[in-house]
ZABA-421005 format. One line per 10 residues: number of its first residue (from 1); their letters; for each residue y negated, z, x negated of C-alpha. Coordinates in nm, 3 decimals, padded with zeros to 5 digits. Each point is the difference from the previous one (the first is absolute). Layout:
! ZABA-421005
NUM) a) Y Z X  ...
This chain:
! ZABA-421005
1) malnerplnp) 00.054 08.175 15.194  -00.310 -00.199 -00.092  -00.189 00.079 -00.316  -00.293 00.131 00.204  00.212 00.248 00.199  -00.027 00.348 -00.144  00.294 00.232 00.074  00.034 00.360 -00.117  00.133 00.051 -00.350  00.361 00.121 00.020
11) apkgnltgaq) 00.092 00.341 -00.133  00.170 -00.010 -00.340  00.379 -00.014 00.003  00.250 00.181 -00.216  00.042 00.359 -00.109  -00.323 00.197 -00.003  -00.058 00.329 -00.176  -00.141 00.292 00.200  -00.356 -00.072 -00.119  00.033 -00.370 00.087
21) agtteafrtp) 00.162 00.063 00.339  -00.307 00.180 00.131  -00.230 -00.287 -00.100  00.176 -00.292 00.169  -00.274 -00.019 00.264  -00.239 -00.107 -00.277  00.205 -00.322 -00.025  -00.041 -00.072 00.370  -00.369 -00.094 -00.016  -00.093 -00.311 00.194
31) vsalplapgq) -00.006 -00.314 -00.210  -00.343 -00.073 00.153  -00.132 00.282 -00.218  00.115 -00.187 -00.310  -00.204 -00.286 -00.153  00.091 -00.351 00.106  00.238 -00.185 -00.229  -00.143 -00.301 -00.183  00.227 -00.217 00.214  -00.187 00.082 00.321
41) awieertrva) -00.334 -00.107 -00.144  00.161 -00.311 -00.148  00.141 -00.105 00.340  -00.354 -00.009 00.136  -00.133 -00.193 -00.300  -00.088 -00.363 00.066  00.266 -00.230 -00.147  00.073 -00.373 -00.003  00.333 -00.098 00.159  00.193 -00.193 -00.265
51) vsrninvsgk) 00.327 -00.044 00.192  -00.016 00.019 00.380  00.267 00.139 00.233  00.308 -00.218 00.051  -00.084 -00.206 -00.312  00.225 -00.037 -00.307  -00.169 -00.085 -00.330  00.127 -00.029 -00.359  -00.205 -00.026 -00.318  -00.275 00.186 -00.184
61) lvfqepvrie) -00.302 00.149 00.176  -00.304 00.106 -00.206  -00.303 00.166 00.162  -00.326 00.158 -00.112  -00.037 00.188 00.330  00.200 00.230 00.230  00.295 -00.185 00.156  00.256 00.071 00.274  00.350 -00.143 00.042  00.125 -00.002 00.358
71) gnfrgevsss) 00.283 -00.252 -00.036  00.277 -00.064 -00.255  -00.093 -00.081 -00.359  00.225 -00.075 -00.295  -00.156 -00.013 -00.346  -00.287 00.169 -00.181  -00.311 00.154 00.156  -00.297 00.112 -00.204  -00.338 00.132 00.106  -00.284 00.157 -00.193
81) dlvviseega) -00.057 00.239 00.292  00.248 00.095 00.276  00.326 -00.140 00.141  00.126 00.118 00.341  00.348 -00.088 00.124  -00.021 00.051 00.377  00.279 00.152 00.211  00.132 -00.348 00.084  -00.049 -00.125 -00.357  00.266 -00.043 -00.267
91) vdgriktprl) -00.033 -00.090 -00.367  00.286 -00.099 -00.227  -00.146 -00.017 -00.349  -00.261 00.154 -00.226  -00.335 00.159 00.088  -00.282 00.073 -00.244  -00.306 00.171 00.145  -00.201 00.317 -00.064  00.057 00.123 00.359  00.305 -00.068 00.215
101) lilgslqgdi) 00.081 00.117 00.353  00.350 -00.078 00.128  00.061 00.041 00.371  00.278 -00.264 00.015  00.259 -00.088 -00.264  00.005 -00.091 -00.366  00.294 -00.103 -00.211  -00.121 -00.044 -00.354  -00.235 00.150 -00.255  -00.343 00.162 00.013
111) vgsksvvlgp) -00.173 -00.017 -00.337  -00.327 00.131 -00.138  -00.119 00.180 00.315  -00.240 00.290 00.002  00.107 00.120 00.347  00.295 -00.088 00.224  00.048 00.135 00.353  00.329 -00.037 00.188  -00.062 00.030 00.373  00.231 00.185 00.242
121) rsrvkgriea) 00.212 -00.306 00.089  -00.011 -00.174 -00.337  00.313 -00.115 -00.179  -00.018 -00.055 -00.375  00.276 -00.102 -00.237  -00.098 -00.065 -00.361  -00.209 00.135 -00.286  -00.337 00.172 00.046  -00.243 00.046 -00.290  -00.314 00.184 00.115
131) erltvcegar) -00.241 00.275 -00.099  00.032 00.158 00.347  00.269 -00.031 00.266  -00.023 00.133 00.356  00.315 -00.009 00.213  -00.045 00.077 00.370  00.272 00.175 00.195  00.242 -00.261 00.137  -00.046 -00.249 -00.284  00.311 -00.134 -00.169
141) legdlvvgrv) -00.009 -00.041 -00.378  00.282 -00.119 -00.224  -00.071 -00.087 -00.361  -00.156 00.096 -00.330  -00.330 00.185 -00.028  -00.252 00.025 -00.281  -00.282 00.214 00.137  -00.290 00.147 -00.193  -00.079 -00.288 -00.228  -00.048 -00.371 00.052
151) vs) 00.223 -00.237 -00.193  -00.130 -00.357 00.026
């Protein structure tokens, strides 16, 4: 499912009390009625492609603008704005940016972020330090989390 597809919210699972059982329809509101996640707006934001598809790069990338990684990168990425790892993109290393959208894969650490969004097909293994973390249904996350404060 693409990030812009908007299915119905599933009903809650588990044992429900009598009062809760009668209100399960409230959980089945269309997702379109909910506000868009930051990730959707970030996908549409203009970014510079730092690593193109089918390209492998190692090293340290430092940007003062929004950047997108569509290929394979090993090392450290830092941006003063936004980093997007596209669905085909993969990063093995460390990312430092105020805003991060992961649609592909990351194996490594995210440090000092204000907001991190894991898209529905993202795969993350490592440590995340962020003020806010949004995990879309279908994302895979394995690692340590420090959410609610930024540790730089």
